[in-house]
C-alpha positions in Angstrom: 87.8 -125.4 -36.1 88.3 -126.3 -39.8 85.0 -128.1 -40.0 83.2 -125.1 -38.4 84.8 -122.8 -41.1 83.7 -125.2 -43.9 80.1 -125.3 -42.6 80.0 -121.5 -42.4 81.3 -121.1 -45.9 78.9 -123.8 -47.1 76.0 -122.0 -45.5 76.9 -118.7 -47.2 77.3 -120.4 -50.6 74.0 -122.4 -50.4 72.0 -119.4 -49.2 73.3 -117.2 -52.1 72.5 -120.1 -54.5 69.0 -120.4 -53.0 68.4 -116.7 -53.5 69.5 -116.8 -57.1 67.5 -119.9 -57.9 64.4 -118.4 -56.3 64.7 -115.2 -58.3 65.1 -117.2 -61.6 62.1 -119.5 -60.7 60.0 -116.5 -59.9 60.3 -115.3 -63.4 59.5 -118.8 -64.7 56.4 -119.2 -62.7 55.2 -115.6 -62.9 52.3 -116.1 -65.4 51.1 -119.6 -64.3 47.7 -120.0 -62.8 48.1 -123.6 -61.9 51.0 -125.9 -61.2 51.7 -129.5 -61.8 53.3 -131.7 -59.1 56.7 -131.3 -60.8 56.2 -127.5 -60.8 55.5 -127.6 -57.1 58.6 -129.7 -56.4 60.8 -127.4 -58.5 59.3 -124.3 -56.8 60.1 -125.7 -53.3 63.6 -126.8 -54.1 65.2 -123.4 -53.1 63.5 -123.6 -49.7 65.1 -127.0 -49.2 68.5 -125.6 -50.1 67.9 -122.6 -47.8 67.0 -125.0 -44.9 70.3 -126.8 -45.5 72.2 -123.5 -45.3 70.5 -122.6 -42.1 71.4 -126.0 -40.7 75.0 -125.7 -41.8 75.2 -122.2 -40.4 73.9 -123.3 -37.0 76.2 -126.4 -36.9 79.2 -124.2 -37.9 78.4 -121.7 -35.1 78.1 -124.5 -32.6 81.4 -126.1 -33.6 83.1 -122.8 -33.7 81.8 -121.9 -30.2 82.7 -125.3 -28.9 86.4 -124.6 -29.6 86.2 -121.2 -27.9 83.9 -121.5 -24.9 83.1 -123.7 -21.9 80.5 -126.5 -21.7 77.8 -124.3 -20.0 77.8 -121.8 -22.8 77.7 -124.5 -25.5 74.8 -126.2 -23.8 72.8 -123.1 -23.8 73.7 -122.2 -27.4 73.0 -125.8 -28.5 69.6 -125.8 -26.9 68.7 -122.5 -28.5 70.0 -123.7 -31.9 68.1 -127.0 -31.7 64.9 -125.2 -30.9 65.4 -122.7 -33.7 66.1 -125.6 -36.2 62.9 -127.4 -35.1 60.9 -124.2 -35.6 62.3 -123.7 -39.1 61.7 -127.3 -40.0 58.1 -127.2 -38.7 57.4 -124.0 -40.5 58.6 -125.5 -43.8 56.5 -128.6 -43.4 53.4 -126.7 -42.2 53.6 -124.2 -45.1 54.1 -126.9 -47.7 51.1 -128.7 -46.2 49.0 -125.6 -46.4 50.0 -124.9 -50.0 49.3 -128.5 -51.1 46.0 -128.5 -49.3 45.0 -125.2 -50.9 46.1 -126.0 -54.4 45.7 -129.8 -54.4 48.7 -132.0 -54.7 47.4 -133.8 -57.8 46.7 -130.9 -60.1 47.8 -131.5 -63.7 47.4 -128.7 -66.1 44.7 -127.1 -64.0 42.6 -130.3 -63.6 42.3 -132.5 -60.6 43.1 -136.2 -61.2 
């Protein structure tokens, strides 16, 4: 139960951190017309942190539920949580691929290398 509580608290802290960093970065990237590779990596870092918080939240819920319910309920919840995590991970990869394809992954100061 203690690990479940720690994962839930971690997910809350990382999601709040992701929101704060996203807000700060949105002001930093507001007037840019093109982005370097480093800019793209920095801009996507809050999404990686948010994905970690989603993973920690789902894992925390599963561990918490495992201590309170029978195996049948945990199996159903685990299947749903696993599918949800796969969808979130796929959406992240797909979106990053579309952005890189649209903007070009090798842009430096507005020029292609």
